[in-house]
C-alpha positions in Angstrom: 33.3 -21.8 13.6 33.2 -21.0 17.3 30.7 -18.7 19.0 33.4 -16.1 19.5 34.2 -16.2 15.7 30.6 -15.7 14.8 30.3 -12.7 17.1 33.5 -11.3 15.6 32.1 -11.8 12.1 28.9 -10.0 12.9 30.8 -7.2 14.6 32.9 -6.7 11.4 29.8 -6.8 9.2 27.9 -4.4 11.5 29.3 -1.1 9.9 28.5 -2.3 6.4 25.0 -3.5 7.3 24.3 -0.2 9.1 25.6 1.9 6.2 23.5 -0.1 3.7 20.4 0.2 5.9 20.8 4.0 6.2 21.7 4.7 2.6 19.7 2.1 0.7 17.1 0.1 2.6 15.6 2.9 4.6 15.1 5.2 1.5 13.8 2.2 -0.4 11.1 1.4 2.2 10.4 5.1 2.4 9.8 5.2 -1.4 7.4 2.3 -1.2 5.4 4.0 1.6 5.5 7.3 -0.3 3.9 5.7 -3.3 0.7 5.2 -1.4 0.4 9.0 -0.6 -0.6 11.7 -3.1 0.9 15.2 -3.1 1.0 18.2 -5.4 2.4 21.6 -5.7 -1.0 23.1 -4.6 -1.6 20.6 -1.9 1.8 19.5 -0.5 0.3 17.7 2.5 0.4 13.9 1.8 -3.0 12.3 1.4 -3.4 8.5 1.6 -4.4 7.3 -1.9 -3.9 3.5 -1.6 -3.4 1.8 -4.9 -4.9 4.8 -6.8 -1.4 6.1 -7.9 -0.4 2.7 -9.3 -3.6 2.5 -11.3 -3.1 6.1 -12.4 0.5 5.5 -13.6 -0.3 2.2 -15.3 -3.2 3.8 -17.2 -1.4 7.0 -18.2 -0.2 7.7 -21.7 3.3 8.3 -20.5 3.9 4.9 -18.9 4.1 2.7 -22.1 6.4 5.3 -23.7 8.6 5.3 -20.6 8.8 1.5 -20.7 9.6 1.5 -24.4 12.2 4.2 -24.1 13.8 2.5 -21.1 14.1 -0.8 -23.1 15.5 0.9 -26.2 17.9 2.9 -24.2 19.1 -0.1 -22.0 19.3 -2.7 -24.8 21.0 -0.3 -27.3 23.6 0.9 -24.8 24.4 -2.5 -23.4 24.8 -4.3 -26.7 26.9 -1.5 -28.3 28.9 -0.9 -25.2 29.8 -4.6 -24.8 30.6 -5.1 -28.5 32.8 -2.1 -28.6 34.4 -2.9 -25.3 35.2 -6.5 -26.5 36.6 -5.2 -29.8 38.9 -2.7 -28.0 39.9 -5.2 -25.4 41.0 -7.7 -28.1 43.1 -4.9 -29.8 44.7 -3.9 -26.5 45.5 -7.5 -25.6 47.8 -7.7 -28.6 51.4 -6.8 -27.7 52.4 -3.5 -29.2 54.4 -0.4 -28.4 52.9 2.2 -26.2 50.3 -0.2 -24.9 50.2 1.4 -21.5 49.5 4.9 -23.1 46.7 3.4 -25.3 45.0 1.8 -22.3 45.2 5.1 -20.4 43.6 7.0 -23.3 40.9 4.4 -23.7 40.0 4.7 -20.0 39.7 8.5 -20.3 35.9 8.6 -21.2 35.1 6.4 -18.2 36.9 8.5 -15.6 35.2 11.7 -16.8 32.2 12.7 -14.6 28.9 11.9 -16.3 27.8 15.6 -16.3 31.1 16.7 -17.9 30.9 14.0 -20.6 27.3 15.0 -21.3 28.2 18.7 -21.7 31.0 17.7 -24.0 28.6 15.7 -26.2 26.0 18.5 -26.1 28.6 20.8 -27.7 29.5 18.2 -30.3 25.8 17.8 -31.2 25.3 21.6 -31.5 23.4 22.2 -34.8 25.6 25.1 -35.9 29.0 24.7 -34.2 29.1 21.0 -33.4 31.8 18.6 -34.5 29.3 15.9 -35.5 27.6 18.1 -38.2 30.9 19.5 -39.4 32.3 16.1 -39.9 29.2 14.7 -41.7 29.0 17.8 -43.9 32.7 17.4 -44.8 32.2 13.8 -45.7 29.1 14.6 -47.7 26.9 12.3 -45.7 24.4 15.1 -44.9 23.4 18.2 -46.8 22.2 20.4 -43.9 23.0 20.8 -40.2 20.9 18.4 -38.1 19.5 19.2 -34.7 20.3 15.8 -33.3 19.0 16.4 -29.8 15.9 18.5 -30.8 14.5 15.9 -33.2 12.4 13.1 -31.6 13.6 10.8 -34.4 17.3 11.1 -33.7 17.4 12.1 -30.0 17.4 8.6 -28.6 20.1 7.4 -31.0 22.2 10.5 -30.1 22.1 9.9 -26.4 22.8 6.2 -26.9 26.0 7.0 -28.9 27.1 9.4 -26.1 26.4 6.8 -23.4 28.3 4.1 -25.3 31.3 6.4 -25.6 31.2 7.1 -21.9 30.7 3.5 -20.8 32.6 1.2 -23.2 35.9 1.6 -21.3 34.3 -0.2 -18.3 33.5 -3.2 -20.5 37.0 -3.0 -22.1 38.6 -3.1 -18.6 36.5 -6.2 -17.6 37.1 -8.0 -20.9 40.8 -7.1 -20.9 41.2 -8.7 -17.5 39.4 -11.8 -18.6 41.6 -12.1 -21.7 44.7 -12.2 -19.5 43.4 -15.6 -18.2 42.8 -17.3 -21.6 45.0 -20.4 -21.9 47.9 -19.5 -24.2 48.6 -23.2 -24.9 45.1 -23.6 -26.4 45.6 -20.5 -28.6 49.0 -21.8 -29.8 47.4 -25.3 -30.4 44.6 -23.7 -32.4 47.1 -21.7 -34.5 49.2 -24.8 -35.2 46.0 -26.6 -36.4 45.5 -23.8 -38.9 42.8 -21.8 -37.1 42.7 -18.1 -38.2 42.0 -15.1 -35.9 38.2 -15.5 -36.3 38.2 -19.2 -35.5 40.5 -18.7 -32.5 38.1 -16.0 -31.3 35.0 -18.1 -31.7 36.4 -21.5 -30.6 38.9 -20.5 -27.9 38.6 -17.0 -26.6 34.9 -16.5 -26.4 34.2 -19.8 -24.6 37.0 -19.0 -22.1 35.5 -15.6 -21.2 31.9 -16.6 -21.5 31.1 -16.3 -17.7 32.7 -12.9 -17.5 30.8 -11.8 -20.6 27.4 -12.8 -19.1 28.1 -11.2 -15.7 29.3 -8.0 -17.5 26.2 -7.8 -19.6 23.9 -8.1 -16.6 26.0 -5.6 -14.6 26.1 -3.0 -17.4 22.3 -3.6 -17.8 21.7 -2.7 -14.2 24.0 0.4 -14.4 22.5 1.6 -17.7 18.9 1.2 -16.7 19.6 3.4 -13.7 21.7 5.9 -15.6 20.5 9.5 -15.2 23.2 12.0 -16.0 23.7 11.6 -19.7 20.0 11.8 -20.8 19.1 14.6 -18.3 21.9 16.9 -19.3 21.5 16.3 -23.0 17.7 16.3 -23.5 15.9 16.4 -20.1 13.8 13.6 -21.5 12.7 15.5 -24.6 11.9 16.3 -27.2 8.3 15.3 -26.7 9.2 12.6 -24.1 11.3 10.8 -26.8 14.1 10.1 -24.4 12.3 9.9 -21.1 13.3 6.8 -19.1 12.4 5.8 -15.5 15.2 7.9 -13.7 14.4 11.1 -15.7 10.6 10.6 -15.2 11.1 10.1 -11.5 13.2 13.2 -11.2 10.9 15.4 -13.3 7.7 14.2 -11.6 9.1 14.5 -8.1 11.3 17.6 -8.1 9.9 19.3 -11.2 6.1 18.9 -10.6 6.2 18.1 -6.8 4.1 15.0 -7.3 6.2 12.9 -5.0 3.7 10.1 -4.6 3.5 9.5 -8.3 7.3 9.8 -8.6 7.7 7.2 -5.8 5.3 4.9 -7.8 7.6 5.1 -10.8 10.4 4.4 -8.4 8.8 1.2 -7.2 8.4 -0.1 -10.7 12.1 0.8 -11.3 13.0 -1.1 -8.1 11.1 -4.2 -9.3 13.0 -4.2 -12.6 16.4 -3.7 -10.8 15.6 -6.4 -8.3 15.1 -8.9 -11.2 18.3 -7.8 -12.8 20.2 -8.1 -9.5 18.7 -11.6 -9.0 20.0 -12.6 -12.4 23.4 -11.2 -11.6 23.6 -13.2 -8.3 22.5 -16.4 -10.1 25.2 -15.9 -12.8 27.8 -15.2 -10.2 27.0 -18.4 -8.3 26.9 -20.5 -11.4 30.3 -19.1 -12.5 31.8 -19.8 -9.1 30.4 -23.4 -9.2 31.9 -24.0 -12.6 35.3 -22.7 -11.4 35.2 -25.1 -8.5 34.3 -28.1 -10.6 36.8 -27.4 -13.4 
């Protein structure tokens, strides 16, 4: 590469680097700096607190609950979303009439704005008029209307189900694209050898899309951990902090209680978790690219 080509490369990258710096890196650095200053509604003037806010957050009663809720939320949504996405992708990959219409219908939840999807599920979970209670009562699975979002024992499961419905089409799209690349000759050879649908899935299909599955799991983990709309519209982190995760805690602490320093501290912990997940994603991408070059 000549010197002229390098200058041209940097010139082409300059708008992207500038945009990322303004929209991502500058706010990130600002958040880290903000985490060392304490503010409140009574005293909005920032006061340098050093590491005191980190000690305060780590020793608070809410922090372990936030961590636990974030883990339950992220793991539950990612596992169910990927399992459902793979199952639907396998069904859509089979040739059938009206396949284009079915694929469009499956994608509908994903293209809905997050707030709209959350409002829809809030109506469905309504204790008196909601579809969920009506269906369960009709099937005889429950005897009384349940307040799914108002009960700390069911609220997290309720928001996970809504988030899986909203997000599984993304995994379906990724898996469906990967299934198009599965070697048809291997599938035919396995069929001739007497392998049934389950054996073909385990021995041929899953190994062929393994790299895509790993990358998709990490990517959906990053997106889910940072997901805000669904929980905030459905429960606002309640009841009794049963569904509070890092994004909702950051929003409520900062914009609800005007404790911007403490909110920034939660944000720093969130950034650290996301940085680890992004690093895993990059490593998996490179490993997948190396395998494709050597195969």
